[in-house]
N, C-alpha and C positions, 0 to 999 in steps of 0.2 A: 632429569625423567619431565618431560612435559606433561600442561597440564590437557589432560582430558576435554574436549568439546564436546560442551551440550548441545548437540542437533536440535533446533527450532520443529517446532511440529504441528500441526494442525491443530488452531485452536475457534470455537464456537465466534463468531463478528456479532458484540454487542456491540454498537450506536451510539454514542451518545444523542443529547435533546438536539444537536446540530446533523447529525448524522455522520460525526466524524468517529476512526475507529483507529486504535493503536493494540498492535498485538502482544499479549502481555509478555513474552519474550523477548521483542526488536527493542535492543537497546534504544534511549533517549540520543539522538544524534543531534549537532547544532548545524544550525545555519554555519557553512564553511568548514565543514564536518566530512566533505566528500570522500577521503581516502578513507577514513575512518568507519564508513557507511562498507565503500568500496573491499576495503580488508578481512569486513566482516561477513561482510555477502562470499566471499570469494572461499572463507573458513569455515561456513556451512556449506556451503557445495552449491550456492541455488542458483538457479536462471529468476532474472527479477526482469519483473516489465511493467511500463507502466500506461493505467487508462484513464484518459483527464476525461473532466465532465465539460470540456469547452467544446469538443470534439463530437460528442454523445447524440443522442437522437434530439432534432434543432429545437422540438417543444420543451424538451426539458432545462436545453440550455437557456434555450430565452427565457426561460420560467425564472432559472438562477440568476442571470445574471440582468434585468431586469429589474428581479423585486429588492435588491441589493438585500437583500437578508441573508444570515450566513448558511442557512438551514439547507441542506442536502441531503434532508433524510430520505426523499423520492423519490431519489435518485437510485437506482440497481448500475454498479459497475459493470458490463460485457468480462466473462470470463475468455479469457485467451482462448484458442482451438486446442485440442488436445493436451493430451497427459496429464498432472495432477496437481493442478496449480490451487495455492490457497490466501486466502486472503493477509496483507503483514500489516497495511494501513489504507486509512480510506482519510485524509489531511486537505488541510489548505494551502493555498500556493498563491502567488503573486496575479497568476491567470485561470485562480480559482479550485475547485476541489480537485484532487487526482486518487485510483487509487495505485496501491502499488499488491500486482500479485505475483505471489514465486509456487518454486518448483525447483523438488530437489533436484539438480543437475548429475552430480556427482557423489557420492560418498569422499566428505577431507581423509 
Protein backbone atom coordinates (compact mmCIF):
# COMPACT_ATOMS: atom_id res chain seq x y z
CA UNK A 1 0.00 0.00 0.00
CA UNK A 2 1.51 3.38 -0.97
CA UNK A 3 2.47 5.80 1.76
CA UNK A 4 -0.03 8.62 2.27
CA UNK A 5 1.21 11.97 0.97
CA UNK A 6 1.31 14.73 3.59
CA UNK A 7 0.07 17.82 1.77
CA UNK A 8 1.85 21.09 2.43
CA UNK A 9 -0.34 23.74 4.03
CA UNK A 10 -0.16 27.51 4.34
CA UNK A 11 2.42 28.65 6.91
CA UNK A 12 3.29 32.04 8.42
CA UNK A 13 6.01 33.78 6.41
CA UNK A 14 8.84 34.61 8.79
CA UNK A 15 11.68 36.11 6.81
CA UNK A 16 15.31 36.03 7.96
CA UNK A 17 17.58 39.07 8.36
CA UNK A 18 18.09 39.24 4.58
CA UNK A 19 14.41 38.83 3.77
CA UNK A 20 14.66 35.18 2.70
CA UNK A 21 12.11 32.51 3.61
CA UNK A 22 11.58 28.79 3.10
CA UNK A 23 8.31 27.10 4.02
CA UNK A 24 9.11 24.65 6.85
CA UNK A 25 7.59 21.72 4.91
CA UNK A 26 9.31 22.49 1.60
CA UNK A 27 12.01 19.87 0.97
CA UNK A 28 15.57 21.10 0.51
CA UNK A 29 16.25 20.85 -3.21
CA UNK A 30 19.81 21.26 -4.46
CA UNK A 31 20.87 22.87 -7.70
CA UNK A 32 20.23 20.27 -10.39
CA UNK A 33 17.22 18.76 -8.55
CA UNK A 34 14.72 20.22 -11.03
CA UNK A 35 13.10 16.85 -11.78
CA UNK A 36 12.76 16.03 -8.07
CA UNK A 37 11.23 19.45 -7.43
CA UNK A 38 8.75 19.06 -10.32
CA UNK A 39 7.78 15.58 -9.07
CA UNK A 40 7.19 16.92 -5.55
CA UNK A 41 5.03 19.79 -6.89
CA UNK A 42 2.96 17.32 -8.93
CA UNK A 43 2.62 14.95 -5.95
CA UNK A 44 1.42 17.88 -3.87
CA UNK A 45 -1.11 18.92 -6.52
CA UNK A 46 0.28 22.46 -6.58
CA UNK A 47 0.40 25.18 -9.16
CA UNK A 48 3.57 27.22 -8.61
CA UNK A 49 4.50 30.58 -10.08
CA UNK A 50 7.61 32.68 -9.57
CA UNK A 51 7.82 36.44 -9.04
CA UNK A 52 11.22 38.09 -9.46
CA UNK A 53 12.49 41.18 -7.68
CA UNK A 54 14.30 41.97 -10.94
CA UNK A 55 10.92 42.82 -12.51
CA UNK A 56 9.38 44.44 -9.41
CA UNK A 57 8.81 48.13 -8.93
CA UNK A 58 11.76 49.90 -10.55
CA UNK A 59 12.74 51.77 -7.38
CA UNK A 60 12.81 48.53 -5.36
CA UNK A 61 14.80 46.70 -8.02
CA UNK A 62 17.29 49.58 -8.31
CA UNK A 63 17.68 49.74 -4.54
CA UNK A 64 18.55 46.06 -4.37
CA UNK A 65 20.84 45.80 -7.41
CA UNK A 66 22.68 49.08 -6.80
CA UNK A 67 23.33 48.35 -3.11
CA UNK A 68 25.20 45.06 -3.68
CA UNK A 69 23.70 44.03 -0.33
CA UNK A 70 21.93 40.65 0.03
CA UNK A 71 19.12 42.26 2.08
CA UNK A 72 15.79 42.28 0.26
CA UNK A 73 13.60 42.40 3.38
CA UNK A 74 11.93 45.61 2.15
CA UNK A 75 10.64 43.81 -0.98
CA UNK A 76 7.05 42.64 -0.76
CA UNK A 77 6.61 40.14 -3.61
CA UNK A 78 3.37 40.66 -5.50
CA UNK A 79 0.86 37.88 -4.90
CA UNK A 80 -0.59 36.44 -8.13
CA UNK A 81 -4.15 37.42 -8.96
CA UNK A 82 -6.98 35.14 -7.84
CA UNK A 83 -6.97 31.88 -5.97
CA UNK A 84 -5.58 31.01 -2.59
CA UNK A 85 -1.86 31.61 -3.14
CA UNK A 86 0.64 31.07 -0.33
CA UNK A 87 4.39 31.65 -0.16
CA UNK A 88 6.64 28.62 -0.57
CA UNK A 89 9.97 30.45 -0.60
CA UNK A 90 11.82 33.69 -1.10
CA UNK A 91 15.39 32.93 -2.11
CA UNK A 92 18.31 34.36 -4.02
CA UNK A 93 19.24 33.32 -7.55
CA UNK A 94 21.92 34.41 -10.01
CA UNK A 95 19.40 37.03 -11.21
CA UNK A 96 18.43 38.27 -7.74
CA UNK A 97 15.71 37.28 -5.27
CA UNK A 98 12.59 35.43 -6.38
CA UNK A 99 9.41 34.41 -4.61
CA UNK A 100 7.67 31.09 -5.25
CA UNK A 101 3.90 31.32 -4.80
CA UNK A 102 1.80 28.16 -4.71
CA UNK A 103 -1.83 27.14 -4.58
CA UNK A 104 -3.58 23.82 -4.53
CA UNK A 105 -4.44 22.93 -8.11
CA UNK A 106 -5.89 19.49 -7.53
CA UNK A 107 -6.03 17.05 -4.68
CA UNK A 108 -3.53 14.31 -5.54
